[in-house]
PyMOL CGO cylinders between C-alpha atoms (Angstrom):
from pymol import cmd
from pymol.cgo import CYLINDER

trace = [
    CYLINDER, 74.97, -1.68, -119.89, 74.24, 2.27, -118.66, 0.3, 1, 1, 1, 1, 1, 1,
    CYLINDER, 74.24, 2.27, -118.66, 74.31, 2.53, -115.35, 0.3, 1, 1, 1, 1, 1, 1,
    CYLINDER, 74.31, 2.53, -115.35, 70.58, 3.79, -115.16, 0.3, 1, 1, 1, 1, 1, 1,
    CYLINDER, 70.58, 3.79, -115.16, 69.75, 0.65, -117.09, 0.3, 1, 1, 1, 1, 1, 1,
    CYLINDER, 69.75, 0.65, -117.09, 71.25, -1.36, -114.31, 0.3, 1, 1, 1, 1, 1, 1,
    CYLINDER, 71.25, -1.36, -114.31, 69.61, 0.45, -111.65, 0.3, 1, 1, 1, 1, 1, 1,
    CYLINDER, 69.61, 0.45, -111.65, 66.38, -0.25, -113.27, 0.3, 1, 1, 1, 1, 1, 1,
    CYLINDER, 66.38, -0.25, -113.27, 66.86, -3.43, -113.90, 0.3, 1, 1, 1, 1, 1, 1,
    CYLINDER, 66.86, -3.43, -113.90, 67.78, -3.97, -110.02, 0.3, 1, 1, 1, 1, 1, 1,
    CYLINDER, 67.78, -3.97, -110.02, 65.13, -2.23, -108.97, 0.3, 1, 1, 1, 1, 1, 1,
    CYLINDER, 65.13, -2.23, -108.97, 62.69, -4.49, -110.97, 0.3, 1, 1, 1, 1, 1, 1,
    CYLINDER, 62.69, -4.49, -110.97, 64.41, -7.55, -109.41, 0.3, 1, 1, 1, 1, 1, 1,
    CYLINDER, 64.41, -7.55, -109.41, 63.52, -6.14, -105.99, 0.3, 1, 1, 1, 1, 1, 1,
    CYLINDER, 63.52, -6.14, -105.99, 59.61, -5.34, -106.74, 0.3, 1, 1, 1, 1, 1, 1,
    CYLINDER, 59.61, -5.34, -106.74, 58.85, -8.79, -108.55, 0.3, 1, 1, 1, 1, 1, 1,
    CYLINDER, 58.85, -8.79, -108.55, 58.67, -10.68, -105.58, 0.3, 1, 1, 1, 1, 1, 1,
    CYLINDER, 58.67, -10.68, -105.58, 56.64, -7.91, -103.59, 0.3, 1, 1, 1, 1, 1, 1,
    CYLINDER, 56.64, -7.91, -103.59, 54.32, -8.01, -106.35, 0.3, 1, 1, 1, 1, 1, 1,
    CYLINDER, 54.32, -8.01, -106.35, 53.93, -11.70, -106.71, 0.3, 1, 1, 1, 1, 1, 1,
    CYLINDER, 53.93, -11.70, -106.71, 53.36, -11.89, -102.95, 0.3, 1, 1, 1, 1, 1, 1,
    CYLINDER, 53.36, -11.89, -102.95, 51.03, -9.26, -103.18, 0.3, 1, 1, 1, 1, 1, 1,
    CYLINDER, 51.03, -9.26, -103.18, 49.33, -11.05, -105.68, 0.3, 1, 1, 1, 1, 1, 1,
    CYLINDER, 49.33, -11.05, -105.68, 49.11, -14.70, -103.49, 0.3, 1, 1, 1, 1, 1, 1,
    CYLINDER, 49.11, -14.70, -103.49, 45.63, -15.41, -102.42, 0.3, 1, 1, 1, 1, 1, 1,
    CYLINDER, 45.63, -15.41, -102.42, 44.94, -14.45, -98.84, 0.3, 1, 1, 1, 1, 1, 1,
    CYLINDER, 44.94, -14.45, -98.84, 44.43, -17.02, -96.14, 0.3, 1, 1, 1, 1, 1, 1,
    CYLINDER, 44.43, -17.02, -96.14, 40.86, -18.55, -96.85, 0.3, 1, 1, 1, 1, 1, 1,
    CYLINDER, 40.86, -18.55, -96.85, 38.14, -17.68, -94.81, 0.3, 1, 1, 1, 1, 1, 1,
    CYLINDER, 38.14, -17.68, -94.81, 35.25, -20.13, -93.39, 0.3, 1, 1, 1, 1, 1, 1,
    CYLINDER, 35.25, -20.13, -93.39, 32.31, -18.73, -91.89, 0.3, 1, 1, 1, 1, 1, 1,
    CYLINDER, 32.31, -18.73, -91.89, 30.60, -20.50, -89.22, 0.3, 1, 1, 1, 1, 1, 1,
    CYLINDER, 30.60, -20.50, -89.22, 27.08, -20.30, -88.56, 0.3, 1, 1, 1, 1, 1, 1,
    CYLINDER, 27.08, -20.30, -88.56, 25.69, -21.42, -85.03, 0.3, 1, 1, 1, 1, 1, 1,
    CYLINDER, 25.69, -21.42, -85.03, 22.02, -20.75, -83.72, 0.3, 1, 1, 1, 1, 1, 1,
    CYLINDER, 22.02, -20.75, -83.72, 23.65, -20.79, -80.01, 0.3, 1, 1, 1, 1, 1, 1,
    CYLINDER, 23.65, -20.79, -80.01, 25.53, -18.47, -77.88, 0.3, 1, 1, 1, 1, 1, 1,
    CYLINDER, 25.53, -18.47, -77.88, 29.25, -18.58, -77.98, 0.3, 1, 1, 1, 1, 1, 1,
    CYLINDER, 29.25, -18.58, -77.98, 30.99, -20.73, -75.62, 0.3, 1, 1, 1, 1, 1, 1,
    CYLINDER, 30.99, -20.73, -75.62, 32.89, -18.60, -72.66, 0.3, 1, 1, 1, 1, 1, 1,
    CYLINDER, 32.89, -18.60, -72.66, 35.86, -20.56, -73.22, 0.3, 1, 1, 1, 1, 1, 1,
    CYLINDER, 35.86, -20.56, -73.22, 37.14, -20.15, -76.68, 0.3, 1, 1, 1, 1, 1, 1,
    CYLINDER, 37.14, -20.15, -76.68, 39.49, -22.75, -76.39, 0.3, 1, 1, 1, 1, 1, 1,
    CYLINDER, 39.49, -22.75, -76.39, 36.51, -25.06, -76.22, 0.3, 1, 1, 1, 1, 1, 1,
    CYLINDER, 36.51, -25.06, -76.22, 35.40, -24.50, -80.14, 0.3, 1, 1, 1, 1, 1, 1,
    CYLINDER, 35.40, -24.50, -80.14, 38.98, -24.34, -80.99, 0.3, 1, 1, 1, 1, 1, 1,
    CYLINDER, 38.98, -24.34, -80.99, 39.17, -28.26, -79.70, 0.3, 1, 1, 1, 1, 1, 1,
    CYLINDER, 39.17, -28.26, -79.70, 36.43, -29.09, -81.08, 0.3, 1, 1, 1, 1, 1, 1,
    CYLINDER, 36.43, -29.09, -81.08, 35.42, -31.55, -84.46, 0.3, 1, 1, 1, 1, 1, 1,
    CYLINDER, 35.42, -31.55, -84.46, 35.59, -28.84, -86.57, 0.3, 1, 1, 1, 1, 1, 1,
    CYLINDER, 35.59, -28.84, -86.57, 39.09, -27.77, -85.49, 0.3, 1, 1, 1, 1, 1, 1,
    CYLINDER, 39.09, -27.77, -85.49, 40.00, -31.43, -85.47, 0.3, 1, 1, 1, 1, 1, 1,
    CYLINDER, 40.00, -31.43, -85.47, 38.38, -31.84, -89.08, 0.3, 1, 1, 1, 1, 1, 1,
    CYLINDER, 38.38, -31.84, -89.08, 40.65, -28.77, -90.31, 0.3, 1, 1, 1, 1, 1, 1,
    CYLINDER, 40.65, -28.77, -90.31, 44.06, -29.93, -88.49, 0.3, 1, 1, 1, 1, 1, 1,
    CYLINDER, 44.06, -29.93, -88.49, 43.75, -33.48, -90.33, 0.3, 1, 1, 1, 1, 1, 1,
    CYLINDER, 43.75, -33.48, -90.33, 43.34, -31.79, -93.50, 0.3, 1, 1, 1, 1, 1, 1,
    CYLINDER, 43.34, -31.79, -93.50, 46.42, -30.04, -92.77, 0.3, 1, 1, 1, 1, 1, 1,
    CYLINDER, 46.42, -30.04, -92.77, 44.79, -26.60, -92.04, 0.3, 1, 1, 1, 1, 1, 1,
    CYLINDER, 44.79, -26.60, -92.04, 44.99, -24.67, -88.34, 0.3, 1, 1, 1, 1, 1, 1,
    CYLINDER, 44.99, -24.67, -88.34, 43.03, -21.46, -87.10, 0.3, 1, 1, 1, 1, 1, 1,
    CYLINDER, 43.03, -21.46, -87.10, 45.04, -18.59, -87.76, 0.3, 1, 1, 1, 1, 1, 1,
    CYLINDER, 45.04, -18.59, -87.76, 48.19, -20.09, -89.56, 0.3, 1, 1, 1, 1, 1, 1,
    CYLINDER, 48.19, -20.09, -89.56, 46.72, -21.08, -92.68, 0.3, 1, 1, 1, 1, 1, 1,
    CYLINDER, 46.72, -21.08, -92.68, 43.35, -20.52, -92.69, 0.3, 1, 1, 1, 1, 1, 1,
    CYLINDER, 43.35, -20.52, -92.69, 40.75, -17.78, -90.91, 0.3, 1, 1, 1, 1, 1, 1,
    CYLINDER, 40.75, -17.78, -90.91, 37.05, -18.72, -89.35, 0.3, 1, 1, 1, 1, 1, 1,
    CYLINDER, 37.05, -18.72, -89.35, 34.56, -15.91, -89.11, 0.3, 1, 1, 1, 1, 1, 1,
    CYLINDER, 34.56, -15.91, -89.11, 31.75, -16.89, -86.20, 0.3, 1, 1, 1, 1, 1, 1,
    CYLINDER, 31.75, -16.89, -86.20, 28.74, -15.58, -86.11, 0.3, 1, 1, 1, 1, 1, 1,
    CYLINDER, 28.74, -15.58, -86.11, 26.12, -16.70, -82.61, 0.3, 1, 1, 1, 1, 1, 1,
    CYLINDER, 26.12, -16.70, -82.61, 22.30, -15.82, -82.80, 0.3, 1, 1, 1, 1, 1, 1,
    CYLINDER, 22.30, -15.82, -82.80, 22.02, -16.61, -79.31, 0.3, 1, 1, 1, 1, 1, 1,
    CYLINDER, 22.02, -16.61, -79.31, 18.93, -18.73, -79.59, 0.3, 1, 1, 1, 1, 1, 1,
    CYLINDER, 18.93, -18.73, -79.59, 17.11, -16.07, -81.68, 0.3, 1, 1, 1, 1, 1, 1,
    CYLINDER, 17.11, -16.07, -81.68, 16.16, -17.44, -84.90, 0.3, 1, 1, 1, 1, 1, 1,
    CYLINDER, 16.16, -17.44, -84.90, 15.44, -14.29, -86.79, 0.3, 1, 1, 1, 1, 1, 1,
    CYLINDER, 15.44, -14.29, -86.79, 18.74, -13.24, -86.46, 0.3, 1, 1, 1, 1, 1, 1,
    CYLINDER, 18.74, -13.24, -86.46, 19.72, -15.70, -88.44, 0.3, 1, 1, 1, 1, 1, 1,
    CYLINDER, 19.72, -15.70, -88.44, 19.26, -14.33, -92.17, 0.3, 1, 1, 1, 1, 1, 1,
    CYLINDER, 19.26, -14.33, -92.17, 21.23, -11.48, -91.20, 0.3, 1, 1, 1, 1, 1, 1,
    CYLINDER, 21.23, -11.48, -91.20, 24.41, -13.16, -89.39, 0.3, 1, 1, 1, 1, 1, 1,
    CYLINDER, 24.41, -13.16, -89.39, 24.19, -15.24, -93.08, 0.3, 1, 1, 1, 1, 1, 1,
    CYLINDER, 24.19, -15.24, -93.08, 24.02, -12.00, -95.18, 0.3, 1, 1, 1, 1, 1, 1,
    CYLINDER, 24.02, -12.00, -95.18, 27.16, -10.91, -93.23, 0.3, 1, 1, 1, 1, 1, 1,
    CYLINDER, 27.16, -10.91, -93.23, 29.50, -13.66, -93.64, 0.3, 1, 1, 1, 1, 1, 1,
    CYLINDER, 29.50, -13.66, -93.64, 28.53, -13.48, -97.48, 0.3, 1, 1, 1, 1, 1, 1,
    CYLINDER, 28.53, -13.48, -97.48, 29.33, -9.80, -97.19, 0.3, 1, 1, 1, 1, 1, 1,
    CYLINDER, 29.33, -9.80, -97.19, 32.66, -10.69, -95.94, 0.3, 1, 1, 1, 1, 1, 1,
    CYLINDER, 32.66, -10.69, -95.94, 33.49, -12.99, -98.98, 0.3, 1, 1, 1, 1, 1, 1,
    CYLINDER, 33.49, -12.99, -98.98, 34.25, -16.37, -96.90, 0.3, 1, 1, 1, 1, 1, 1,
    CYLINDER, 34.25, -16.37, -96.90, 35.60, -19.10, -98.89, 0.3, 1, 1, 1, 1, 1, 1,
    CYLINDER, 35.60, -19.10, -98.89, 33.05, -21.35, -97.13, 0.3, 1, 1, 1, 1, 1, 1,
    CYLINDER, 33.05, -21.35, -97.13, 30.04, -21.55, -94.78, 0.3, 1, 1, 1, 1, 1, 1,
    CYLINDER, 30.04, -21.55, -94.78, 29.64, -24.11, -92.22, 0.3, 1, 1, 1, 1, 1, 1,
    CYLINDER, 29.64, -24.11, -92.22, 26.01, -24.31, -90.46, 0.3, 1, 1, 1, 1, 1, 1,
    CYLINDER, 26.01, -24.31, -90.46, 25.21, -25.92, -86.81, 0.3, 1, 1, 1, 1, 1, 1,
    CYLINDER, 25.21, -25.92, -86.81, 22.59, -26.13, -85.39, 0.3, 1, 1, 1, 1, 1, 1,
    CYLINDER, 22.59, -26.13, -85.39, 20.33, -28.28, -87.95, 0.3, 1, 1, 1, 1, 1, 1,
    CYLINDER, 20.33, -28.28, -87.95, 18.11, -26.87, -90.23, 0.3, 1, 1, 1, 1, 1, 1,
    CYLINDER, 18.11, -26.87, -90.23, 17.44, -22.97, -89.42, 0.3, 1, 1, 1, 1, 1, 1,
    CYLINDER, 17.44, -22.97, -89.42, 20.85, -22.22, -89.95, 0.3, 1, 1, 1, 1, 1, 1,
    CYLINDER, 20.85, -22.22, -89.95, 21.03, -24.02, -93.20, 0.3, 1, 1, 1, 1, 1, 1,
    CYLINDER, 21.03, -24.02, -93.20, 18.09, -22.47, -94.85, 0.3, 1, 1, 1, 1, 1, 1,
    CYLINDER, 18.09, -22.47, -94.85, 19.49, -18.88, -93.82, 0.3, 1, 1, 1, 1, 1, 1,
    CYLINDER, 19.49, -18.88, -93.82, 22.79, -19.73, -95.56, 0.3, 1, 1, 1, 1, 1, 1,
    CYLINDER, 22.79, -19.73, -95.56, 21.32, -21.06, -98.18, 0.3, 1, 1, 1, 1, 1, 1,
    CYLINDER, 21.32, -21.06, -98.18, 19.22, -17.97, -98.86, 0.3, 1, 1, 1, 1, 1, 1,
    CYLINDER, 19.22, -17.97, -98.86, 21.77, -15.83, -98.54, 0.3, 1, 1, 1, 1, 1, 1,
    CYLINDER, 21.77, -15.83, -98.54, 24.35, -17.28, -101.11, 0.3, 1, 1, 1, 1, 1, 1,
    CYLINDER, 24.35, -17.28, -101.11, 23.96, -19.83, -104.25, 0.3, 1, 1, 1, 1, 1, 1,
    CYLINDER, 23.96, -19.83, -104.25, 27.68, -19.86, -104.96, 0.3, 1, 1, 1, 1, 1, 1,
    CYLINDER, 27.68, -19.86, -104.96, 29.61, -19.87, -101.75, 0.3, 1, 1, 1, 1, 1, 1,
    CYLINDER, 29.61, -19.87, -101.75, 29.70, -23.57, -100.75, 0.3, 1, 1, 1, 1, 1, 1,
    CYLINDER, 29.70, -23.57, -100.75, 27.63, -24.44, -97.74, 0.3, 1, 1, 1, 1, 1, 1,
    CYLINDER, 27.63, -24.44, -97.74, 27.87, -27.61, -95.24, 0.3, 1, 1, 1, 1, 1, 1,
    CYLINDER, 27.87, -27.61, -95.24, 25.60, -28.16, -92.94, 0.3, 1, 1, 1, 1, 1, 1,
    CYLINDER, 25.60, -28.16, -92.94, 24.92, -30.35, -90.06, 0.3, 1, 1, 1, 1, 1, 1,
    CYLINDER, 24.92, -30.35, -90.06, 22.02, -32.27, -88.47, 0.3, 1, 1, 1, 1, 1, 1,
    CYLINDER, 22.02, -32.27, -88.47, 19.45, -31.06, -90.89, 0.3, 1, 1, 1, 1, 1, 1,
    CYLINDER, 19.45, -31.06, -90.89, 16.50, -33.70, -90.70, 0.3, 1, 1, 1, 1, 1, 1,
    CYLINDER, 16.50, -33.70, -90.70, 15.07, -33.48, -93.86, 0.3, 1, 1, 1, 1, 1, 1,
    CYLINDER, 15.07, -33.48, -93.86, 17.30, -31.84, -96.63, 0.3, 1, 1, 1, 1, 1, 1,
    CYLINDER, 17.30, -31.84, -96.63, 15.41, -32.98, -99.67, 0.3, 1, 1, 1, 1, 1, 1,
    CYLINDER, 15.41, -32.98, -99.67, 12.02, -31.95, -98.25, 0.3, 1, 1, 1, 1, 1, 1,
    CYLINDER, 12.02, -31.95, -98.25, 12.69, -28.18, -97.34, 0.3, 1, 1, 1, 1, 1, 1,
    CYLINDER, 12.69, -28.18, -97.34, 14.73, -27.86, -100.52, 0.3, 1, 1, 1, 1, 1, 1,
    CYLINDER, 14.73, -27.86, -100.52, 18.24, -27.50, -99.54, 0.3, 1, 1, 1, 1, 1, 1,
    CYLINDER, 18.24, -27.50, -99.54, 19.00, -30.24, -101.54, 0.3, 1, 1, 1, 1, 1, 1,
    CYLINDER, 19.00, -30.24, -101.54, 17.87, -31.94, -104.63, 0.3, 1, 1, 1, 1, 1, 1,
    CYLINDER, 17.87, -31.94, -104.63, 18.71, -35.68, -103.58, 0.3, 1, 1, 1, 1, 1, 1,
    CYLINDER, 18.71, -35.68, -103.58, 20.43, -37.17, -100.80, 0.3, 1, 1, 1, 1, 1, 1,
    CYLINDER, 20.43, -37.17, -100.80, 22.57, -39.40, -103.49, 0.3, 1, 1, 1, 1, 1, 1,
    CYLINDER, 22.57, -39.40, -103.49, 23.27, -35.99, -105.75, 0.3, 1, 1, 1, 1, 1, 1,
    CYLINDER, 23.27, -35.99, -105.75, 22.71, -32.80, -103.69, 0.3, 1, 1, 1, 1, 1, 1,
    CYLINDER, 22.71, -32.80, -103.69, 23.33, -30.24, -106.31, 0.3, 1, 1, 1, 1, 1, 1,
    CYLINDER, 23.33, -30.24, -106.31, 23.50, -26.51, -106.06, 0.3, 1, 1, 1, 1, 1, 1,
    CYLINDER, 23.50, -26.51, -106.06, 26.01, -25.43, -103.81, 0.3, 1, 1, 1, 1, 1, 1,
    CYLINDER, 26.01, -25.43, -103.81, 24.64, -27.33, -100.30, 0.3, 1, 1, 1, 1, 1, 1,
    CYLINDER, 24.64, -27.33, -100.30, 26.11, -30.43, -98.96, 0.3, 1, 1, 1, 1, 1, 1,
    CYLINDER, 26.11, -30.43, -98.96, 26.49, -32.21, -95.65, 0.3, 1, 1, 1, 1, 1, 1,
    CYLINDER, 26.49, -32.21, -95.65, 24.78, -34.41, -93.48, 0.3, 1, 1, 1, 1, 1, 1,
    CYLINDER, 24.78, -34.41, -93.48, 21.31, -35.37, -91.95, 0.3, 1, 1, 1, 1, 1, 1,
    CYLINDER, 21.31, -35.37, -91.95, 19.92, -36.81, -89.35, 0.3, 1, 1, 1, 1, 1, 1,
    CYLINDER, 19.92, -36.81, -89.35, 17.15, -38.24, -91.41, 0.3, 1, 1, 1, 1, 1, 1,
    CYLINDER, 17.15, -38.24, -91.41, 14.68, -37.26, -87.98, 0.3, 1, 1, 1, 1, 1, 1,
    CYLINDER, 14.68, -37.26, -87.98, 11.53, -36.79, -90.24, 0.3, 1, 1, 1, 1, 1, 1,
    CYLINDER, 11.53, -36.79, -90.24, 11.83, -40.07, -91.74, 0.3, 1, 1, 1, 1, 1, 1,
    CYLINDER, 11.83, -40.07, -91.74, 12.45, -41.92, -88.48, 0.3, 1, 1, 1, 1, 1, 1,
    CYLINDER, 12.45, -41.92, -88.48, 9.09, -40.55, -86.39, 0.3, 1, 1, 1, 1, 1, 1,
    CYLINDER, 9.09, -40.55, -86.39, 7.16, -43.51, -87.16, 0.3, 1, 1, 1, 1, 1, 1,
    CYLINDER, 7.16, -43.51, -87.16, 10.01, -45.95, -86.40, 0.3, 1, 1, 1, 1, 1, 1,
    CYLINDER, 10.01, -45.95, -86.40, 10.01, -44.24, -82.94, 0.3, 1, 1, 1, 1, 1, 1,
    CYLINDER, 10.01, -44.24, -82.94, 6.69, -44.37, -82.48, 0.3, 1, 1, 1, 1, 1, 1,
    CYLINDER, 6.69, -44.37, -82.48, 6.81, -47.81, -83.15, 0.3, 1, 1, 1, 1, 1, 1,
    CYLINDER, 6.81, -47.81, -83.15, 9.52, -48.69, -80.96, 0.3, 1, 1, 1, 1, 1, 1,
    CYLINDER, 9.52, -48.69, -80.96, 7.55, -46.94, -78.17, 0.3, 1, 1, 1, 1, 1, 1,
    CYLINDER, 7.55, -46.94, -78.17, 4.48, -48.83, -78.30, 0.3, 1, 1, 1, 1, 1, 1,
    CYLINDER, 4.48, -48.83, -78.30, 6.22, -51.90, -78.29, 0.3, 1, 1, 1, 1, 1, 1,
    CYLINDER, 6.22, -51.90, -78.29, 7.76, -50.82, -75.61, 0.3, 1, 1, 1, 1, 1, 1,
    CYLINDER, 7.76, -50.82, -75.61, 4.90, -49.58, -73.82, 0.3, 1, 1, 1, 1, 1, 1,
    CYLINDER, 4.90, -49.58, -73.82, 2.00, -51.48, -75.12, 0.3, 1, 1, 1, 1, 1, 1,
    CYLINDER, 2.00, -51.48, -75.12, -0.62, -50.09, -72.79, 0.3, 1, 1, 1, 1, 1, 1,
    CYLINDER, -0.62, -50.09, -72.79, 0.12, -46.66, -73.58, 0.3, 1, 1, 1, 1, 1, 1,
    CYLINDER, 0.12, -46.66, -73.58, -2.79, -44.90, -75.42, 0.3, 1, 1, 1, 1, 1, 1,
    CYLINDER, -2.79, -44.90, -75.42, -1.79, -41.59, -75.24, 0.3, 1, 1, 1, 1, 1, 1,
    CYLINDER, -1.79, -41.59, -75.24, 1.64, -40.21, -76.14, 0.3, 1, 1, 1, 1, 1, 1,
    CYLINDER, 1.64, -40.21, -76.14, 3.19, -36.78, -76.46, 0.3, 1, 1, 1, 1, 1, 1,
    CYLINDER, 3.19, -36.78, -76.46, 5.58, -34.97, -79.17, 0.3, 1, 1, 1, 1, 1, 1,
    CYLINDER, 5.58, -34.97, -79.17, 7.32, -32.26, -78.25, 0.3, 1, 1, 1, 1, 1, 1,
    CYLINDER, 7.32, -32.26, -78.25, 8.51, -29.74, -81.25, 0.3, 1, 1, 1, 1, 1, 1,
    CYLINDER, 8.51, -29.74, -81.25, 10.06, -26.52, -81.86, 0.3, 1, 1, 1, 1, 1, 1,
    CYLINDER, 10.06, -26.52, -81.86, 7.52, -24.40, -84.12, 0.3, 1, 1, 1, 1, 1, 1,
    CYLINDER, 7.52, -24.40, -84.12, 10.30, -22.29, -85.17, 0.3, 1, 1, 1, 1, 1, 1,
    CYLINDER, 10.30, -22.29, -85.17, 12.21, -25.42, -87.09, 0.3, 1, 1, 1, 1, 1, 1,
    CYLINDER, 12.21, -25.42, -87.09, 10.97, -25.73, -90.36, 0.3, 1, 1, 1, 1, 1, 1,
    CYLINDER, 10.97, -25.73, -90.36, 11.23, -29.69, -90.04, 0.3, 1, 1, 1, 1, 1, 1,
    CYLINDER, 11.23, -29.69, -90.04, 8.29, -28.83, -87.63, 0.3, 1, 1, 1, 1, 1, 1,
    CYLINDER, 8.29, -28.83, -87.63, 5.66, -29.65, -89.66, 0.3, 1, 1, 1, 1, 1, 1,
    CYLINDER, 5.66, -29.65, -89.66, 6.67, -32.83, -91.68, 0.3, 1, 1, 1, 1, 1, 1,
    CYLINDER, 6.67, -32.83, -91.68, 7.67, -34.42, -87.87, 0.3, 1, 1, 1, 1, 1, 1,
    CYLINDER, 7.67, -34.42, -87.87, 4.52, -33.47, -86.59, 0.3, 1, 1, 1, 1, 1, 1,
    CYLINDER, 4.52, -33.47, -86.59, 2.45, -35.43, -90.09, 0.3, 1, 1, 1, 1, 1, 1,
    CYLINDER, 2.45, -35.43, -90.09, 4.63, -38.44, -90.04, 0.3, 1, 1, 1, 1, 1, 1,
    CYLINDER, 4.63, -38.44, -90.04, 4.36, -38.61, -85.98, 0.3, 1, 1, 1, 1, 1, 1,
    CYLINDER, 4.36, -38.61, -85.98, 0.50, -38.70, -86.68, 0.3, 1, 1, 1, 1, 1, 1,
    CYLINDER, 0.50, -38.70, -86.68, 0.23, -40.87, -89.13, 0.3, 1, 1, 1, 1, 1, 1,
    CYLINDER, 0.23, -40.87, -89.13, 2.50, -43.51, -87.31, 0.3, 1, 1, 1, 1, 1, 1,
    CYLINDER, 2.50, -43.51, -87.31, 0.26, -42.77, -84.16, 0.3, 1, 1, 1, 1, 1, 1,
    CYLINDER, 0.26, -42.77, -84.16, -3.17, -43.11, -85.89, 0.3, 1, 1, 1, 1, 1, 1,
    CYLINDER, -3.17, -43.11, -85.89, -1.67, -46.44, -87.39, 0.3, 1, 1, 1, 1, 1, 1,
    CYLINDER, -1.67, -46.44, -87.39, -0.81, -47.53, -84.12, 0.3, 1, 1, 1, 1, 1, 1,
    CYLINDER, -0.81, -47.53, -84.12, -4.28, -46.96, -82.59, 0.3, 1, 1, 1, 1, 1, 1,
    CYLINDER, -4.28, -46.96, -82.59, -2.73, -44.43, -80.36, 0.3, 1, 1, 1, 1, 1, 1,
    CYLINDER, -2.73, -44.43, -80.36, -3.51, -40.45, -79.68, 0.3, 1, 1, 1, 1, 1, 1,
    CYLINDER, -3.51, -40.45, -79.68, -0.80, -37.94, -80.25, 0.3, 1, 1, 1, 1, 1, 1,
    CYLINDER, -0.80, -37.94, -80.25, -0.66, -34.87, -78.30, 0.3, 1, 1, 1, 1, 1, 1,
    CYLINDER, -0.66, -34.87, -78.30, 1.66, -32.02, -79.78, 0.3, 1, 1, 1, 1, 1, 1,
    CYLINDER, 1.66, -32.02, -79.78, 3.40, -29.72, -77.62, 0.3, 1, 1, 1, 1, 1, 1,
    CYLINDER, 3.40, -29.72, -77.62, 5.38, -26.51, -79.16, 0.3, 1, 1, 1, 1, 1, 1,
    CYLINDER, 5.38, -26.51, -79.16, 7.83, -25.56, -76.93, 0.3, 1, 1, 1, 1, 1, 1,
    CYLINDER, 7.83, -25.56, -76.93, 10.88, -22.70, -78.50, 0.3, 1, 1, 1, 1, 1, 1,
    CYLINDER, 10.88, -22.70, -78.50, 14.36, -22.39, -77.59, 0.3, 1, 1, 1, 1, 1, 1,
    CYLINDER, 14.36, -22.39, -77.59, 15.13, -20.45, -74.19, 0.3, 1, 1, 1, 1, 1, 1,
    CYLINDER, 15.13, -20.45, -74.19, 18.19, -18.26, -74.40, 0.3, 1, 1, 1, 1, 1, 1,
    CYLINDER, 18.19, -18.26, -74.40, 20.97, -19.07, -71.86, 0.3, 1, 1, 1, 1, 1, 1,
    CYLINDER, 20.97, -19.07, -71.86, 21.88, -15.84, -69.53, 0.3, 1, 1, 1, 1, 1, 1,
    CYLINDER, 21.88, -15.84, -69.53, 25.59, -15.91, -69.29, 0.3, 1, 1, 1, 1, 1, 1,
    CYLINDER, 25.59, -15.91, -69.29, 27.30, -13.38, -66.28, 0.3, 1, 1, 1, 1, 1, 1,
]
cmd.load_cgo(trace, "trace")
């Protein structure tokens, strides 16, 4: 073998591992969307339930998984832009916290990136999933079925305080579940013969030093 050919073969043997490393998939990235404010202690969220679940699955932030966090600071109108930003960064998965508003913002931003939502009151009713048994699409997660539970809550309240003739319902009008919650509660109150007063209350943003 000529000297020139030997050098080419040797050079190829050195460059091949580098090329393979470059072609390997980069560290997976999870997008985290939350309507609240970022805690002052980042260690708090890095020790939270999401981190614990990832650790149980063999993932450690900064080692074999990266997390892009977006906080809306209780401004619901910022959620769509924050969700679009996560999509533009090509995250592999989006986890939405704080219930329905964050889940809907993520769903509107992407139909392909997997979404895992938490504490969504009526995912079927708001069109987030096709059904609880077969969600379909790119979204799945956990529901607290709060909308369906409102009649039961009214029933329990009237049993605990049978003399009650007037009850109040405090709702956040910015939450897409508000309409369903109000309707179900009104129907249950009418059935029980009590009057329902609906009071609207939005989130108050906490000022941090």
